N, C-alpha and C positions, 0 to 999 in steps of 0.2 A: 457701767452697762455692757460698754465695748469690751471691756478686759474678760465677761461673762463668755458673751456671745466667740471671742479667740479662741476658747478653750473649748467649745465645743463642734468647731468646724476647722476641725484636724487632717480629713482627709485621708487620703490610703497609706497604711506604710509601705517600705518598700520591700519588705517581704512577701506583703499580697500581692504586690505589683509584680516581682518576678513569680511568683503561683502559677498568675496569668501568662505569663511569656511562657512559662514552661509547658503547662495548657496548648494552649495553640503551636508552639514548636511541636508538640505530639501529635496533636491535629493535622498539621501541616505536613510532617513525615510519613503518615500516613494515608492522607488525602494525593499530592502529587503525583508517587509514582502510580498509583490507580487511575489520574487524569491522563497521565502518559501514556498506560496502554490503551485505555478506553481511546485516546486520539489515533493511538497506532492502527488498530482495529476497526477505526473507522474509513482509515486510509486504504487497506487491506479490502473492507467491501468494495470500494472504488475498485481497484484493481482487478477483482471478480467480476464487475458487473462492464467494466468494458473486457475482459476476457469472453463473457456470456453473449456480449456485443459483436465478437470477434465470429464467435462462433456462429450464431445466425448468418450474419454476412457469409459466412464460407459457405454454409446450406444454401443458402440463395444463390450465390457464385456456382455452386458445382450444380445444381437445377437447369444453369442456363447455358455453363459452360461445357460440363462434363469435367470437372477437373479444380483443384482447388489453388489459390494461389494467395500473393501477397498484400499487403495493406492499402497497396496505391489500384490495386484491380479490384481489389471489393470494396474499395472506400469507405476505409474504416480510416476513421481522424478521433483522437483522446479530444474529448471536451474541454471545454475551460483553460487556464492560463496555468495551473499551480499543480501539470502533471508530473508526480513524484515517481514513478516506474517506469525503465526503459521498456517497451513492448518489441518482441523478434517475432517474426514470421519470414515463411520462404516463398517467393513467388515464382513464378512458371512461366513457360513462355507460350505462345499461342499451341503449341504441341503439344504442354504438358511438361514439360524439360526443365526442373529445376535450375533456378537463379541463385545470386548469393543470398545472403539473407539481408532482408530488408529490415531496419533498426526507426524505432520511433521512440525518440530518447529525449528524456525531461533536461529542460536548459542550461540545468546548474551540471551536467554532463553525464558522462555516459556511468552503468554501475557493471558489476562483474556478470555474465551472461549465468543462465539458470545450467546447474552441470548434472542434474537430477534428472531432467529432460530437455533438451536441447531443442530448437526450431528445428521445425523439419517437413516435409511434402513426400507424397507420394504418389501415384499411381488412383490409391484407396485411401487415402490419409489426410490429416495434416496436424499441425503440434506448433500450436503459438506461445509465445512465456510472456510473463511479467518478470521483472525483478526488479527492487529497490533495498536499498539500506534507510532502512525506518530512523535511525537513531544511530548513525554514526560509530558504530563497534563493525567488529570483523564478520556477525551474522546479517549475512543477506536474507530479506523476503523473495520468495520466490514461488512462483505459480506456474502452471501450465494449461491448458485447454486440448483437445483435440477431437477429431472426429465424432470418436463414441460420448463425447462431452463429460468425461470419466476425471474423478479426482478433482473437480473445481470448489470442492469444501474443504479440499484436506488441504492446508501449502506444500511442497514439496521441500521445503526449510524457509521457518516460521522465526522471525523479528521482532516480532511483537509477543514474544510468550512471556512466561512470568518469571 
């Protein structure tokens, strides 16, 4: 009876096992890049939300002081401990004169400035930027917000593109 049982309990063949491993490899090769792209897009939504916060704070500050300014004056801070973007704005003095660029950078170090829309301030407007390298390649993710709240849905440069 023992010999008969041994012949029926054969298990998987090596070919069947390799087919399963191949299928898992194909699925992983599709799923992992999609997951990384989704992850980068979620980080982009963080930058857009922070820039929208900068916009709201700048508009409120302008209502009180009749000028735009930088992060310190408008009391803007990035929430959380995992800041990925470098944020830039131009503060002003009490007379409204532009000062050197104010930078909120992540702990990991600085990233390149936004080349399309640099941080700026004038008597009639402001531009604040967010820049990051999401996947350690040569492309930087760049966003900006200005007093017209224009173009926040379209990145200046997209590091999460397909």
